[in-house]
TORFI-99181 format. One line per field, with one value per residue (C-alpha): residue number from 1; x, y, z. Coordinates in pm, whole numbers, always signed. Layout:
// residues N
tivex	[NUM|...]
X	[X|...]
Y	[Y|...]
Z	[Z|...]
This chain:
// residues 451
tivex	[1|2|3|4|5|6|7|8|9|10|11|12|13|14|15|16|17|18|19|20|21|22|23|24|25|26|27|28|29|30|31|32|33|34|35|36|37|38|39|40|41|42|43|44|45|46|47|48|49|50|51|52|53|54|55|56|57|58|59|60|61|62|63|64|65|66|67|68|69|70|71|72|73|74|75|76|77|78|79|80|81|82|83|84|85|86|87|88|89|90|91|92|93|94|95|96|97|98|99|100|101|102|103|104|105|106|107|108|109|110|111|112|113|114|115|116|117|118|119|120|121|122|123|124|125|126|127|128|129|130|131|132|133|134|135|136|137|138|139|140|141|142|143|144|145|146|147|148|149|150|151|152|153|154|155|156|157|158|159|160|161|162|163|164|165|166|167|168|169|170|171|172|173|174|175|176|177|178|179|180|181|182|183|184|185|186|187|188|189|190|191|192|193|194|195|196|197|198|199|200|201|202|203|204|205|206|207|208|209|210|211|212|213|214|215|216|217|218|219|220|221|222|223|224|225|226|227|228|229|230|231|232|233|234|235|236|237|238|239|240|241|242|243|244|245|246|247|248|249|250|251|252|253|254|255|256|257|258|259|260|261|262|263|264|265|266|267|268|269|270|271|272|273|274|275|276|277|278|279|280|281|282|283|284|285|286|287|288|289|290|291|292|293|294|295|296|297|298|299|300|301|302|303|304|305|306|307|308|309|310|311|312|313|314|315|316|317|318|319|320|321|322|323|324|325|326|327|328|329|330|331|332|333|334|335|336|337|338|339|340|341|342|343|344|345|346|347|348|349|350|351|352|353|354|355|356|357|358|359|360|361|362|363|364|365|366|367|368|369|370|371|372|373|374|375|376|377|378|379|380|381|382|383|384|385|386|387|388|389|390|391|392|393|394|395|396|397|398|399|400|401|402|403|404|405|406|407|408|409|410|411|412|413|414|415|416|417|418|419|420|421|422|423|424|425|426|427|428|429|430|431|432|433|434|435|436|437|438|439|440|441|442|443|444|445|446|447|448|449|450|451]
X	[+3930|+4015|+4311|+4432|+4418|+4604|+4874|+4911|+4948|+5230|+5407|+5378|+5640|+5891|+5812|+5860|+6187|+6300|+6212|+6404|+6712|+6692|+6670|+6971|+7166|+7079|+7178|+7508|+7591|+7493|+7721|+8005|+7969|+7958|+8286|+8448|+8429|+8763|+8856|+9206|+9293|+9606|+9741|+9990|+10343|+10255|+10563|+10614|+10557|+10273|+9995|+9977|+9989|+10325|+10467|+10353|+10317|+10095|+9874|+9575|+9430|+9191|+9015|+9335|+9476|+9168|+9195|+9562|+9464|+9194|+9410|+9770|+10009|+10313|+10646|+10835|+10590|+10773|+10643|+10855|+10898|+10939|+10735|+10370|+10290|+10539|+10424|+10055|+10083|+10274|+10008|+9718|+9876|+10105|+10393|+10715|+10685|+10958|+10714|+10466|+10714|+10572|+10912|+10839|+10537|+10341|+10192|+9911|+9942|+10223|+10195|+10325|+10042|+9930|+9926|+9587|+9705|+9791|+9521|+9430|+9283|+8951|+8961|+9056|+8775|+8514|+8559|+8423|+8117|+8245|+8117|+8423|+8482|+8783|+8770|+9044|+9379|+9449|+9792|+9846|+9762|+9508|+9388|+9241|+9266|+9462|+9153|+8995|+8676|+8894|+9092|+8808|+8637|+8261|+8265|+8534|+8524|+8843|+9133|+9381|+9700|+9822|+9655|+9986|+9965|+9894|+10077|+10309|+10400|+10393|+10403|+10108|+9815|+9595|+9317|+9280|+8943|+8752|+8590|+8286|+8384|+8508|+8322|+8465|+8238|+8437|+8691|+8976|+8862|+8985|+9224|+9006|+8716|+8904|+8906|+8544|+8431|+8617|+8465|+8111|+8166|+8305|+7997|+7771|+7951|+7923|+7551|+7504|+7695|+7503|+7170|+7275|+7369|+7709|+8053|+8240|+8595|+8662|+8998|+9018|+9331|+9356|+9552|+9669|+9914|+10102|+10209|+10055|+9854|+9814|+9505|+9347|+9406|+9209|+8891|+8723|+8772|+8618|+8972|+9293|+9545|+9837|+10034|+9968|+9852|+9994|+9803|+9484|+9478|+9577|+9321|+9054|+9144|+9108|+8765|+8655|+8762|+8569|+8258|+8314|+8355|+8039|+7855|+8010|+7878|+7534|+7494|+7584|+7917|+8172|+8232|+8294|+8507|+8883|+9022|+9372|+9544|+9883|+10075|+10224|+10571|+10747|+10749|+10869|+11151|+11351|+11070|+11205|+11186|+10889|+10673|+10754|+10700|+10336|+10455|+10281|+10407|+10668|+10912|+10723|+10416|+10594|+10569|+10849|+10996|+11063|+11399|+11451|+11694|+11589|+11259|+11035|+11240|+11523|+11587|+11672|+11412|+11245|+11127|+10996|+10893|+10532|+10244|+10034|+9727|+9497|+9187|+8941|+8742|+8816|+9073|+9366|+9567|+9445|+9641|+9957|+10265|+10419|+10793|+10849|+10893|+10642|+10551|+10279|+10302|+10175|+9834|+9686|+9779|+9671|+9328|+9305|+9353|+9112|+8837|+8896|+8952|+9174|+9500|+9546|+9718|+10021|+10353|+10275|+10583|+10415|+10319|+10020|+10087|+9751|+9929|+10162|+9869|+9651|+9879|+10098|+10314|+10372|+10742|+10784|+11047|+10933|+11097|+11343|+11185|+11337|+11362|+11301|+11375|+11354|+11596|+11678|+11857|+11815|+11709|+11599|+11618|+11503|+11686|+11952|+11943|+12180|+12167|+12341|+12329|+12509|+12603|+12836|+12922|+13038|+12871|+12818|+12733|+12593|+12499|+12281|+12125|+11791|+11734|+12055|+12062|+11717|+11851|+12110|+12403|+12673|+12769|+12881|+12962|+13340|+13351|+13535|+13300|+13009|+13174|+12965|+12641|+12735|+12803|+12469|+12277|+12466|+12365|+12002|+12033|+12165|+11886|+11613|+11322|+11156|+11440]
Y	[-13433|-13786|-13648|-13454|-13762|-13961|-13692|-13686|-14066|-14038|-13769|-13940|-14212|-13953|-13735|-14031|-14115|-13754|-13765|-14089|-13951|-13631|-13833|-14043|-13732|-13567|-13879|-13902|-13536|-13575|-13879|-13698|-13399|-13607|-13601|-13938|-14102|-14179|-14477|-14490|-14810|-14790|-15100|-15091|-15233|-15440|-15567|-15529|-15903|-15968|-16006|-16255|-16006|-15887|-16237|-16401|-16774|-16853|-16557|-16535|-16191|-16244|-15908|-15704|-15921|-15847|-15472|-15488|-15673|-15418|-15122|-15031|-15218|-15004|-15167|-14845|-14668|-14495|-14392|-14092|-14205|-14563|-14519|-14461|-14099|-13933|-14148|-14090|-13715|-13702|-13908|-13704|-13359|-13411|-13266|-13404|-13484|-13233|-12955|-13083|-13168|-13520|-13684|-14007|-14201|-14018|-14189|-14104|-13751|-13650|-13280|-13324|-13359|-13275|-12893|-12725|-12504|-12801|-12910|-13278|-13458|-13454|-13077|-13025|-13245|-13087|-12768|-12968|-13094|-13430|-13615|-13749|-14041|-14185|-14542|-14719|-14605|-14230|-14184|-13820|-13670|-13745|-13405|-13072|-12972|-13289|-13509|-13643|-13437|-13123|-13232|-13242|-13572|-13560|-13906|-14091|-14444|-14596|-14568|-14286|-14494|-14853|-15144|-15225|-14918|-15146|-15383|-15567|-15390|-15028|-14891|-14655|-14580|-14508|-14754|-14829|-14708|-14707|-14369|-14265|-13912|-13769|-14008|-14343|-14629|-14947|-14988|-15240|-15384|-15735|-15744|-16000|-15756|-15462|-15550|-15665|-15349|-15128|-15314|-15272|-14903|-14843|-15004|-14795|-14477|-14556|-14624|-14299|-14095|-14256|-14178|-13814|-13819|-13669|-13778|-13942|-13980|-14283|-14313|-14668|-14723|-15079|-15164|-15491|-15645|-15439|-15657|-15823|-16032|-16360|-16250|-16107|-16438|-16626|-16537|-16840|-16838|-17067|-17198|-17070|-16917|-17120|-16813|-16870|-16597|-16323|-16469|-16487|-16115|-16011|-16240|-16099|-15749|-15871|-16027|-15706|-15496|-15728|-15669|-15292|-15291|-15502|-15222|-14970|-15181|-15231|-14856|-14790|-14621|-14868|-14692|-14361|-14458|-14426|-14715|-14691|-14955|-14913|-14935|-14677|-14841|-15174|-15473|-15451|-15703|-15516|-15521|-15480|-15750|-15579|-15699|-16060|-16036|-16148|-16507|-16577|-16319|-16476|-16334|-16515|-16300|-16018|-15972|-15954|-15691|-15927|-15868|-15536|-15483|-15317|-15286|-15044|-14770|-14781|-14579|-14890|-14983|-15242|-14961|-14736|-14960|-15074|-15211|-14961|-15058|-14807|-14853|-14609|-14754|-14587|-14351|-14548|-14784|-15142|-15460|-15252|-15307|-14962|-14956|-14580|-14423|-14198|-14135|-14106|-13725|-13745|-13879|-13544|-13344|-13634|-13644|-13266|-13298|-13587|-13428|-13081|-12944|-12648|-12737|-12614|-12281|-12453|-12576|-12916|-13135|-13400|-13375|-13504|-13842|-13856|-13873|-14147|-14357|-14303|-14268|-14560|-14320|-14078|-13990|-13694|-13763|-13748|-13494|-13629|-13809|-13770|-14036|-13898|-14141|-13921|-13703|-13670|-13989|-14025|-13901|-14087|-13947|-14189|-14517|-14360|-14336|-14167|-14269|-14072|-14220|-14150|-14387|-14313|-13978|-14157|-14069|-14331|-14235|-14493|-14473|-14734|-14788|-14942|-15077|-15280|-15343|-15320|-15505|-15227|-15468|-15272|-14921|-14727|-14401|-14456|-14609|-14358|-14439|-14291|-13987|-13745|-13923|-13923|-13551|-13485|-13682|-13515|-13176|-13290|-13425|-13092|-12911|-13085|-12839|-12916|-12845]
Z	[+7857|+7750|+7549|+7855|+8079|+7816|+7796|+8174|+8183|+7930|+8135|+8477|+8411|+8297|+8598|+8835|+8665|+8706|+9077|+9117|+8942|+9145|+9466|+9367|+9274|+9606|+9801|+9617|+9678|+10044|+10077|+9899|+10130|+10448|+10635|+10698|+11038|+11202|+11419|+11568|+11754|+11970|+12142|+12430|+12398|+12092|+11912|+11539|+11480|+11725|+11466|+11183|+10896|+11034|+11049|+11372|+11299|+11598|+11684|+11450|+11375|+11081|+11108|+11108|+10831|+10621|+10684|+10582|+10265|+10179|+10269|+10352|+10579|+10660|+10743|+10824|+11052|+11337|+11674|+11768|+12129|+12259|+12578|+12668|+12749|+12510|+12220|+12289|+12317|+11987|+11811|+11947|+11884|+11583|+11787|+11930|+12300|+12387|+12297|+12556|+12834|+12850|+12816|+13006|+13134|+13401|+13704|+13945|+14079|+13844|+13764|+13412|+13162|+12812|+12798|+12781|+12495|+12274|+12031|+12005|+11706|+11894|+11947|+11584|+11448|+11673|+11471|+11178|+11363|+11486|+11792|+11971|+12204|+12387|+12514|+12708|+12842|+12851|+13021|+12933|+13272|+13543|+13662|+13553|+13191|+13105|+13141|+12819|+12847|+12864|+12558|+12307|+12386|+12437|+12593|+12787|+12924|+13052|+13293|+13325|+13306|+13271|+13449|+13626|+13853|+14146|+14378|+14326|+14001|+14118|+14472|+14490|+14718|+14415|+14335|+13965|+13843|+13518|+13465|+13271|+13187|+13521|+13752|+13866|+13758|+13825|+14105|+14079|+13744|+13673|+13378|+13201|+13153|+13002|+12632|+12637|+12815|+12570|+12277|+12413|+12485|+12137|+11983|+12206|+12101|+11729|+11758|+11952|+11694|+11409|+11573|+11596|+11226|+11296|+11179|+11464|+11590|+11809|+11984|+12121|+12330|+12457|+12772|+12619|+12551|+12814|+13108|+13297|+13051|+13241|+13436|+13122|+12946|+13213|+13031|+12876|+12500|+12239|+12200|+12351|+12112|+11986|+12091|+12462|+12698|+12477|+12185|+12392|+12466|+12114|+11953|+12185|+12062|+11703|+11771|+11941|+11644|+11413|+11625|+11619|+11241|+11205|+11385|+11146|+10856|+11009|+11061|+10698|+10777|+10638|+10308|+10481|+10781|+10813|+11017|+11169|+11381|+11547|+11878|+12111|+12114|+12081|+12318|+12679|+12642|+12906|+13166|+13522|+13789|+13956|+13666|+13749|+14124|+14092|+14056|+13724|+13471|+13242|+12985|+12709|+12785|+12604|+12230|+11976|+11747|+11457|+11293|+11471|+11757|+12080|+12263|+12447|+12611|+12356|+12043|+11843|+11584|+11809|+12036|+11758|+11466|+11520|+11312|+11119|+10917|+10751|+10540|+10386|+10099|+9769|+9919|+10054|+9839|+9852|+9919|+9958|+10171|+10215|+10290|+10292|+10638|+10811|+11173|+11436|+11428|+11068|+11167|+11276|+10963|+10740|+10904|+10873|+10498|+10455|+10666|+10521|+10870|+10947|+11118|+11475|+11523|+11673|+11538|+11387|+11348|+11134|+10769|+10578|+10418|+10240|+9906|+10021|+10142|+9834|+9531|+9422|+9219|+9508|+9516|+9751|+10018|+10378|+10608|+10868|+11165|+11512|+11782|+12132|+12417|+12730|+12535|+12167|+12057|+11684|+11344|+11033|+10682|+10416|+10469|+10690|+11068|+11310|+11676|+11953|+12303|+12630|+12911|+13201|+13039|+12725|+12396|+12128|+11771|+11531|+11164|+10998|+10661|+10754|+10406|+10405|+10778|+10945|+11252|+11312|+11335|+11151|+11262|+10954|+11129|+11133|+10786|+10561|+10272|+10468|+10631|+10426|+10510|+10877|+10867|+10694|+10955|+11240|+11102|+11094|+11448|+11574|+11388|+11588|+11569|+11905|+12150]
């Protein structure tokens, strides 16, 4: 008996070690099998150079700068449309806006809306067991099947269009409301509370998803820094931004994102969460007079497009070239500035690949750029990207861009090499040395797949 007990005592440590190793192995396989969470942050009318990592000397965005340092900061990310609704529908469906008939921003009561038959990122990820939440500005339709809860989002908290759909900016009898799902919760919200509310709701959603032990998709679409920003900047900050009112609202977004990411870390999700930050289009440098009729909105409340020409509502680079930061620990490149072009329509197919989710049974215009974002030796050329500004106005293929615009029944054709001339100052279309390149780009332009 004594010999038996002695033998058991010798075996127990090895048995405990085996249990420990088995538990570690099980935990590792469980972690490996768990699908990554996804957070997409979309700002409104943010210019290419409105945050410090993209060159702003006054506006401080330490959280976004850190995410750019840990991950990828893209300098040639293209939003395929330079205005609100068309850009958003392309991001969320992976399709050019001309396929959805959302060719320009839609206001209250507009019958144009995201089609029910189109499949959003949320609808796609729900097939893989995701809990989905949309927080902030929707602006893809305000009725029926166009509402967020009908487009794959389990939870919605936000407003259905921009915060300027009120007097004196827009003539409308609609009262701006913040909805919780389909029910109005806050009427006439003050601009100063929007970013804080969206931050709190995003944190609430992440905690809810974590408690349910499900992967989550959070689509956080801020109203700022779309005009007006002066009322939003009235909020009392620890210290006002050196970048003025514009800096105040952008720095508040950055602080909010830091708080959201802290929640991701505290819930143990940081190593398995894809974080994406971008904007719907460039800055509203050409804002109409109605935006200044409040008596306090100023031209310097609008951001900047850096070295790029143009602005929101134009097919010049300033309207389409926006910040793009992505981080997923151990999967995306780190501390990388990516100069190769890709577009907002690529986000959906890239997430499909990373989450191992089947692509929607629809024509998807984007392509997965998972390899581009994760492999420093990736060399595959991206397919041409089209610029749709109410109508088709441009195509980019590599460093080359063709722009075709019409005014007063007169057509203007421009050819630029965006590597040599990112500010689009020299039109090469009539230069004999580039006739062949112009012809090639014109053929691509005429072959636009989403007519």
